[in-house]
N, CA and C atoms as a LAMMPS dump frame, in Angstrom:
ITEM: TIMESTEP
0
ITEM: NUMBER OF ATOMS
420
ITEM: BOX BOUNDS ff ff ff
-5.0000000000000000e+02 5.0000000000000000e+02
-5.0000000000000000e+02 5.0000000000000000e+02
-5.0000000000000000e+02 5.0000000000000000e+02
ITEM: ATOMS id mol type element x y z
1 1 1 N 17.128 39.738 -16.084
2 1 2 C 16.533 38.494 -16.543
3 1 3 C 15.291 38.848 -17.361
4 2 1 N 15.189 38.265 -18.534
5 2 2 C 14.039 38.546 -19.399
6 2 3 C 12.793 37.85 -18.863
7 3 1 N 11.622 38.369 -19.226
8 3 2 C 10.386 37.72 -18.756
9 3 3 C 10.276 36.255 -19.188
10 4 1 N 10.764 35.936 -20.391
11 4 2 C 10.67 34.548 -20.855
12 4 3 C 11.595 33.63 -20.053
13 5 1 N 12.807 34.07 -19.769
14 5 2 C 13.715 33.224 -18.983
15 5 3 C 13.228 33.105 -17.536
16 6 1 N 12.594 34.161 -17.019
17 6 2 C 12.01 34.082 -15.681
18 6 3 C 10.881 33.054 -15.649
19 7 1 N 10.056 33.042 -16.678
20 7 2 C 8.969 32.063 -16.774
21 7 3 C 9.527 30.645 -16.88
22 8 1 N 10.563 30.458 -17.708
23 8 2 C 11.17 29.136 -17.856
24 8 3 C 11.782 28.661 -16.536
25 9 1 N 12.451 29.557 -15.836
26 9 2 C 13.047 29.202 -14.551
27 9 3 C 11.971 28.822 -13.54
28 10 1 N 10.89 29.585 -13.51
29 10 2 C 9.787 29.29 -12.591
30 10 3 C 9.174 27.933 -12.895
31 11 1 N 8.915 27.658 -14.166
32 11 2 C 8.343 26.366 -14.549
33 11 3 C 9.285 25.215 -14.209
34 12 1 N 10.578 25.423 -14.421
35 12 2 C 11.556 24.392 -14.095
36 12 3 C 11.558 24.102 -12.592
37 13 1 N 11.559 25.163 -11.779
38 13 2 C 11.569 24.97 -10.327
39 13 3 C 10.281 24.314 -9.838
40 14 1 N 9.144 24.667 -10.426
41 14 2 C 7.886 24.013 -10.061
42 14 3 C 7.907 22.533 -10.411
43 15 1 N 8.446 22.2 -11.58
44 15 2 C 8.509 20.784 -11.958
45 15 3 C 9.428 20.01 -11.015
46 16 1 N 10.528 20.606 -10.583
47 16 2 C 11.401 19.95 -9.603
48 16 3 C 10.68 19.741 -8.278
49 17 1 N 9.9 20.725 -7.866
50 17 2 C 9.146 20.595 -6.623
51 17 3 C 8.182 19.42 -6.692
52 18 1 N 7.465 19.274 -7.803
53 18 2 C 6.528 18.162 -7.937
54 18 3 C 7.256 16.824 -7.998
55 19 1 N 8.423 16.778 -8.621
56 19 2 C 9.197 15.537 -8.663
57 19 3 C 9.652 15.134 -7.268
58 20 1 N 10.127 16.082 -6.487
59 20 2 C 10.599 15.778 -5.138
60 20 3 C 9.444 15.299 -4.268
61 21 1 N 8.269 15.927 -4.375
62 21 2 C 7.118 15.473 -3.594
63 21 3 C 6.729 14.057 -3.982
64 22 1 N 6.769 13.723 -5.255
65 22 2 C 6.413 12.386 -5.717
66 22 3 C 7.422 11.331 -5.328
67 23 1 N 8.656 11.723 -5.071
68 23 2 C 9.691 10.751 -4.723
69 23 3 C 9.426 10.099 -3.375
70 24 1 N 8.682 10.756 -2.52
71 24 2 C 8.392 10.198 -1.204
72 24 3 C 6.951 9.744 -1.077
73 25 1 N 6.295 9.522 -2.169
74 25 2 C 4.931 9.013 -2.132
75 25 3 C 3.978 10.041 -1.574
76 26 1 N 3.465 9.813 -0.405
77 26 2 C 2.445 10.667 0.188
78 26 3 C 3.051 11.694 1.139
79 27 1 N 4.293 12.074 0.945
80 27 2 C 4.89 13.109 1.756
81 27 3 C 5.619 12.578 2.989
82 28 1 N 5.687 11.297 3.19
83 28 2 C 6.414 10.717 4.315
84 28 3 C 7.109 9.448 3.84
85 29 1 N 8.066 9.035 4.609
86 29 2 C 8.81 7.835 4.241
87 29 3 C 8.202 6.641 4.957
88 30 1 N 7.884 5.617 4.17
89 30 2 C 7.346 4.395 4.755
90 30 3 C 8.494 3.477 5.147
91 31 1 N 8.25 2.666 6.155
92 31 2 C 9.207 1.635 6.525
93 31 3 C 9.011 0.402 5.653
94 32 1 N 7.823 0.263 5.098
95 32 2 C 7.501 -0.866 4.221
96 32 3 C 6.439 -0.404 3.234
97 33 1 N 6.641 -0.786 1.964
98 33 2 C 5.635 -0.508 0.939
99 33 3 C 5.639 -1.666 -0.051
100 34 1 N 4.465 -2.195 -0.316
101 34 2 C 4.298 -3.24 -1.32
102 34 3 C 3.166 -2.8 -2.236
103 35 1 N 3.441 -2.737 -3.539
104 35 2 C 2.433 -2.32 -4.51
105 35 3 C 2.254 -3.403 -5.561
106 36 1 N 1.036 -3.52 -6.049
107 36 2 C 0.723 -4.518 -7.064
108 36 3 C -0.592 -4.146 -7.734
109 37 1 N -0.995 -4.998 -8.656
110 37 2 C -2.3 -4.864 -9.293
111 37 3 C -3.068 -6.15 -9.061
112 38 1 N -4.368 -6.006 -8.889
113 38 2 C -5.229 -7.151 -8.596
114 38 3 C -6.406 -7.109 -9.549
115 39 1 N -6.655 -8.227 -10.215
116 39 2 C -7.794 -8.324 -11.114
117 39 3 C -8.997 -8.804 -10.308
118 40 1 N -9.893 -7.884 -10.007
119 40 2 C -11.076 -8.199 -9.202
120 40 3 C -12.171 -8.702 -10.138
121 41 1 N -12.387 -10.012 -10.143
122 41 2 C -13.361 -10.626 -11.055
123 41 3 C -14.689 -10.935 -10.382
124 42 1 N -14.728 -10.911 -9.055
125 42 2 C -15.944 -11.192 -8.288
126 42 3 C -16.089 -10.134 -7.204
127 43 1 N -17.252 -10.121 -6.575
128 43 2 C -17.386 -9.298 -5.367
129 43 3 C -16.363 -9.821 -4.376
130 44 1 N -15.585 -8.941 -3.826
131 44 2 C -14.558 -9.401 -2.895
132 44 3 C -14.383 -8.401 -1.764
133 45 1 N -13.576 -8.803 -0.801
134 45 2 C -13.415 -7.968 0.384
135 45 3 C -11.97 -7.972 0.862
136 46 1 N -11.714 -7.084 1.788
137 46 2 C -10.417 -6.964 2.436
138 46 3 C -10.529 -7.582 3.821
139 47 1 N -9.601 -8.46 4.151
140 47 2 C -9.529 -9.044 5.491
141 47 3 C -8.182 -8.657 6.092
142 48 1 N -8.209 -8.24 7.347
143 48 2 C -6.973 -7.982 8.08
144 48 3 C -6.94 -8.92 9.274
145 49 1 N -5.844 -9.672 9.387
146 49 2 C -5.717 -10.641 10.474
147 49 3 C -4.434 -10.371 11.259
148 50 1 N -4.571 -9.891 12.501
149 50 2 C -3.379 -9.767 13.347
150 50 3 C -2.783 -11.149 13.595
151 51 1 N -1.462 -11.213 13.613
152 51 2 C -0.761 -12.481 13.779
153 51 3 C 0.384 -12.297 14.774
154 52 1 N 0.771 -13.34 15.501
155 52 2 C 1.918 -13.221 16.403
156 52 3 C 3.26 -13.229 15.653
157 53 1 N 3.249 -13.663 14.394
158 53 2 C 4.484 -13.695 13.605
159 53 3 C 4.945 -12.271 13.306
160 54 1 N 6.241 -12.018 13.426
161 54 2 C 6.789 -10.684 13.178
162 54 3 C 7.07 -10.486 11.695
163 55 1 N 6.009 -10.553 10.898
164 55 2 C 6.149 -10.371 9.454
165 55 3 C 4.825 -9.872 8.898
166 56 1 N 4.898 -9.348 7.697
167 56 2 C 3.712 -8.908 6.97
168 56 3 C 3.56 -9.827 5.771
169 57 1 N 2.362 -10.373 5.569
170 57 2 C 2.124 -11.212 4.393
171 57 3 C 0.776 -10.851 3.779
172 58 1 N 0.651 -11.145 2.494
173 58 2 C -0.562 -10.835 1.738
174 58 3 C -0.987 -12.085 0.998
175 59 1 N -2.264 -12.434 1.116
176 59 2 C -2.839 -13.559 0.374
177 59 3 C -3.914 -13.022 -0.555
178 60 1 N -3.935 -13.534 -1.776
179 60 2 C -4.93 -13.111 -2.758
180 60 3 C -5.784 -14.303 -3.16
181 61 1 N -7.096 -14.115 -3.17
182 61 2 C -8.024 -15.11 -3.699
183 61 3 C -9.124 -14.349 -4.426
184 62 1 N -10.005 -15.077 -5.109
185 62 2 C -11.101 -14.4 -5.798
186 62 3 C -12.033 -13.719 -4.809
187 63 1 N -12.156 -14.268 -3.609
188 63 2 C -13.086 -13.74 -2.618
189 63 3 C -12.503 -12.61 -1.778
190 64 1 N -11.17 -12.598 -1.604
191 64 2 C -10.605 -11.628 -0.661
192 64 3 C -9.127 -11.365 -0.91
193 65 1 N -8.701 -10.215 -0.45
194 65 2 C -7.294 -9.885 -0.297
195 65 3 C -7.078 -9.848 1.215
196 66 1 N -6.198 -10.718 1.717
197 66 2 C -6.008 -10.855 3.158
198 66 3 C -4.607 -10.397 3.529
199 67 1 N -4.528 -9.495 4.493
200 67 2 C -3.256 -8.978 4.992
201 67 3 C -3.06 -9.513 6.406
202 68 1 N -1.886 -10.1 6.652
203 68 2 C -1.508 -10.59 7.982
204 68 3 C -0.357 -9.711 8.476
205 69 1 N -0.466 -9.216 9.707
206 69 2 C 0.607 -8.411 10.295
207 69 3 C 0.487 -8.472 11.82
208 70 1 N 1.592 -8.18 12.523
209 70 2 C 1.584 -8.322 13.987
210 70 3 C 1.09 -7.088 14.74
211 71 1 N 0.118 -6.38 14.185
212 71 2 C -0.394 -5.164 14.81
213 71 3 C -1.884 -5.307 15.116
214 72 1 N -2.374 -4.666 16.177
215 72 2 C -3.809 -4.721 16.484
216 72 3 C -4.628 -4.05 15.383
217 73 1 N -5.814 -4.565 15.152
218 73 2 C -6.69 -4.023 14.101
219 73 3 C -7.303 -2.699 14.545
220 74 1 N -7.456 -1.776 13.586
221 74 2 C -8.05 -0.472 13.87
222 74 3 C -9.56 -0.483 13.694
223 75 1 N -10.06 -1.287 12.796
224 75 2 C -11.478 -1.301 12.443
225 75 3 C -11.943 -2.746 12.336
226 76 1 N -13.168 -2.958 11.908
227 76 2 C -13.616 -4.338 11.683
228 76 3 C -12.635 -5.084 10.779
229 77 1 N -12.515 -6.362 11.016
230 77 2 C -11.505 -7.167 10.32
231 77 3 C -11.815 -7.378 8.846
232 78 1 N -13.045 -7.146 8.427
233 78 2 C -13.416 -7.395 7.034
234 78 3 C -14.22 -6.216 6.496
235 79 1 N -13.852 -5.788 5.285
236 79 2 C -14.574 -4.703 4.613
237 79 3 C -14.702 -5.023 3.141
238 80 1 N -15.78 -4.604 2.536
239 80 2 C -16.019 -4.885 1.117
240 80 3 C -15.223 -3.936 0.239
241 81 1 N -14.703 -4.49 -0.862
242 81 2 C -14.051 -3.66 -1.857
243 81 3 C -15.109 -3.032 -2.751
244 82 1 N -14.751 -1.934 -3.398
245 82 2 C -15.733 -1.25 -4.245
246 82 3 C -16.038 -2.028 -5.52
247 83 1 N -17.254 -1.819 -6.023
248 83 2 C -17.559 -2.233 -7.384
249 83 3 C -17.158 -1.051 -8.25
250 84 1 N -16.901 -1.129 -9.465
251 84 2 C -17.084 -2.262 -10.361
252 84 3 C -15.89 -3.202 -10.318
253 85 1 N -16.082 -4.318 -10.942
254 85 2 C -14.99 -5.276 -11.066
255 85 3 C -13.992 -4.747 -12.094
256 86 1 N -12.77 -5.265 -12.023
257 86 2 C -11.748 -4.827 -12.966
258 86 3 C -10.372 -4.872 -12.331
259 87 1 N -9.42 -4.235 -12.971
260 87 2 C -8.033 -4.213 -12.526
261 87 3 C -7.84 -3.051 -11.55
262 88 1 N -7.349 -3.355 -10.358
263 88 2 C -7.124 -2.338 -9.33
264 88 3 C -5.655 -2.312 -8.946
265 89 1 N -5.115 -1.107 -8.843
266 89 2 C -3.77 -0.909 -8.312
267 89 3 C -3.912 -0.749 -6.801
268 90 1 N -3.043 -1.41 -6.035
269 90 2 C -3.088 -1.241 -4.585
270 90 3 C -1.683 -1.173 -4.021
271 91 1 N -1.566 -0.51 -2.884
272 91 2 C -0.304 -0.436 -2.151
273 91 3 C -0.584 -0.618 -0.669
274 92 1 N 0.237 -1.426 -0.037
275 92 2 C 0.194 -1.612 1.409
276 92 3 C 1.348 -0.801 1.985
277 93 1 N 1.04 0.121 2.901
278 93 2 C 2.038 0.999 3.505
279 93 3 C 2.113 0.748 5.005
280 94 1 N 3.341 0.762 5.526
281 94 2 C 3.549 0.716 6.97
282 94 3 C 4.509 1.829 7.332
283 95 1 N 4.088 2.698 8.229
284 95 2 C 4.932 3.76 8.748
285 95 3 C 5.021 3.565 10.256
286 96 1 N 6.164 3.076 10.711
287 96 2 C 6.338 2.754 12.13
288 96 3 C 6.237 3.996 13.004
289 97 1 N 6.814 5.116 12.557
290 97 2 C 6.813 6.329 13.38
291 97 3 C 5.409 6.899 13.548
292 98 1 N 4.584 6.793 12.522
293 98 2 C 3.192 7.249 12.623
294 98 3 C 2.301 6.165 13.226
295 99 1 N 2.807 4.932 13.302
296 99 2 C 2.029 3.822 13.849
297 99 3 C 0.885 3.392 12.949
298 100 1 N 1.046 3.566 11.633
299 100 2 C -0.05 3.286 10.692
300 100 3 C 0.313 2.174 9.71
301 101 1 N -0.618 1.258 9.554
302 101 2 C -0.574 0.258 8.494
303 101 3 C -1.862 0.458 7.713
304 102 1 N -1.729 0.779 6.418
305 102 2 C -2.944 1.009 5.641
306 102 3 C -2.778 0.523 4.212
307 103 1 N -3.917 0.253 3.594
308 103 2 C -3.969 -0.258 2.23
309 103 3 C -4.704 0.757 1.373
310 104 1 N -4.046 1.201 0.324
311 104 2 C -4.677 2.057 -0.672
312 104 3 C -5.094 1.146 -1.816
313 105 1 N -6.397 1.041 -2.069
314 105 2 C -6.951 0.121 -3.069
315 105 3 C -7.747 0.962 -4.051
316 106 1 N -7.21 1.11 -5.264
317 106 2 C -7.826 2.065 -6.183
318 106 3 C -7.7 3.445 -5.566
319 107 1 N -8.829 4.105 -5.354
320 107 2 C -8.816 5.434 -4.736
321 107 3 C -9.239 5.408 -3.275
322 108 1 N -9.509 4.226 -2.737
323 108 2 C -9.959 4.114 -1.343
324 108 3 C -8.801 3.74 -0.431
325 109 1 N -8.776 4.367 0.726
326 109 2 C -7.733 4.129 1.716
327 109 3 C -8.349 3.404 2.908
328 110 1 N -7.824 2.215 3.215
329 110 2 C -8.328 1.402 4.321
330 110 3 C -7.28 1.385 5.432
331 111 1 N -7.599 1.943 6.591
332 111 2 C -6.7 1.894 7.736
333 111 3 C -6.819 0.517 8.378
334 112 1 N -5.72 -0.211 8.432
335 112 2 C -5.72 -1.552 9.02
336 112 3 C -5.337 -1.513 10.493
337 113 1 N -4.341 -0.682 10.829
338 113 2 C -3.924 -0.556 12.226
339 113 3 C -3.403 0.854 12.467
340 114 1 N -3.786 1.419 13.601
341 114 2 C -3.24 2.715 14.009
342 114 3 C -2.313 2.554 15.218
343 115 1 N -1.947 1.302 15.503
344 115 2 C -1.002 0.983 16.581
345 115 3 C 0.123 0.1 16.036
346 116 1 N 0.62 0.469 14.871
347 116 2 C 1.625 -0.346 14.178
348 116 3 C 3.015 0.25 14.363
349 117 1 N 3.452 0.359 15.615
350 117 2 C 4.739 1.002 15.857
351 117 3 C 5.83 0.06 16.347
352 118 1 N 5.543 -1.23 16.463
353 118 2 C 6.591 -2.163 16.891
354 118 3 C 7.55 -2.444 15.736
355 119 1 N 8.716 -2.949 16.067
356 119 2 C 9.747 -3.213 15.061
357 119 3 C 9.53 -4.565 14.396
358 120 1 N 9.861 -4.63 13.114
359 120 2 C 9.827 -5.881 12.357
360 120 3 C 11.185 -6.097 11.72
361 121 1 N 11.472 -7.327 11.389
362 121 2 C 12.715 -7.678 10.712
363 121 3 C 12.378 -8.248 9.348
364 122 1 N 12.991 -7.7 8.303
365 122 2 C 12.708 -8.154 6.946
366 122 3 C 13.884 -8.917 6.349
367 123 1 N 14.668 -9.605 7.191
368 123 2 C 15.819 -10.342 6.682
369 123 3 C 15.409 -11.59 5.923
370 124 1 N 14.339 -12.228 6.335
371 124 2 C 13.928 -13.492 5.726
372 124 3 C 12.709 -13.273 4.851
373 125 1 N 12.894 -13.446 3.546
374 125 2 C 11.768 -13.343 2.631
375 125 3 C 11.413 -14.743 2.186
376 126 1 N 10.146 -15.086 2.334
377 126 2 C 9.679 -16.41 1.953
378 126 3 C 8.694 -16.288 0.812
379 127 1 N 8.784 -17.212 -0.104
380 127 2 C 7.816 -17.253 -1.192
381 127 3 C 6.859 -18.394 -0.913
382 128 1 N 5.587 -18.078 -0.885
383 128 2 C 4.578 -19.087 -0.602
384 128 3 C 4.333 -19.935 -1.836
385 129 1 N 4.125 -21.216 -1.624
386 129 2 C 3.798 -22.113 -2.723
387 129 3 C 2.294 -22.313 -2.848
388 130 1 N 1.511 -21.583 -2.047
389 130 2 C 0.054 -21.698 -2.106
390 130 3 C -0.45 -21.201 -3.457
391 131 1 N -1.411 -21.922 -4.006
392 131 2 C -1.97 -21.55 -5.297
393 131 3 C -3.093 -20.541 -5.1
394 132 1 N -3.179 -19.587 -5.99
395 132 2 C -4.222 -18.571 -5.959
396 132 3 C -4.059 -17.674 -7.162
397 133 1 N -4.995 -16.765 -7.38
398 133 2 C -4.87 -15.847 -8.502
399 133 3 C -3.606 -15.012 -8.347
400 134 1 N -2.879 -14.788 -9.422
401 134 2 C -1.625 -14.039 -9.313
402 134 3 C -1.879 -12.554 -9.081
403 135 1 N -0.94 -11.92 -8.39
404 135 2 C -0.915 -10.473 -8.301
405 135 3 C -0.058 -9.994 -9.456
406 136 1 N -0.44 -8.903 -10.081
407 136 2 C 0.226 -8.426 -11.28
408 136 3 C 1.091 -7.218 -10.966
409 137 1 N 2.203 -7.083 -11.66
410 137 2 C 3.065 -5.899 -11.588
411 137 3 C 3.424 -5.535 -10.15
412 138 1 N 3.976 -6.475 -9.41
413 138 2 C 4.315 -6.217 -8.012
414 138 3 C 5.594 -5.406 -7.899
415 139 1 N 5.674 -4.576 -6.868
416 139 2 C 6.896 -3.831 -6.565
417 139 3 C 6.99 -3.662 -5.065
418 140 1 N 8.224 -3.607 -4.573
419 140 2 C 8.449 -3.446 -3.138
420 140 3 C 9.231 -2.174 -2.92
């Protein structure tokens, strides 16, 4: 094998390795992932509210991004989002096996629950008719 073909093969295998790592996000498989963009126009905060309902929901307003889920809270229920204002990409992750529900907002990671290991059913998806600022570029 020539040195150039060895280099090409090595680069190809490295690129495949990085693609495979990226396919699973942060190196593990989530049971639930919701990603979107939020235009933060005011000082705002993150609220986490445990609920008896066996579902995960997200509410967006100018003042807060509120996550409802049936898991006990890990930290204080409300935390401030970072300044500056602007467009932020965020993802809500739930990994039942690790027992973690967390929100990645920009570059900050907020642990919402470290006891999130109960089962949920995602058969019924409901669309809320509540008015509020839209979330942009959502993906599930």
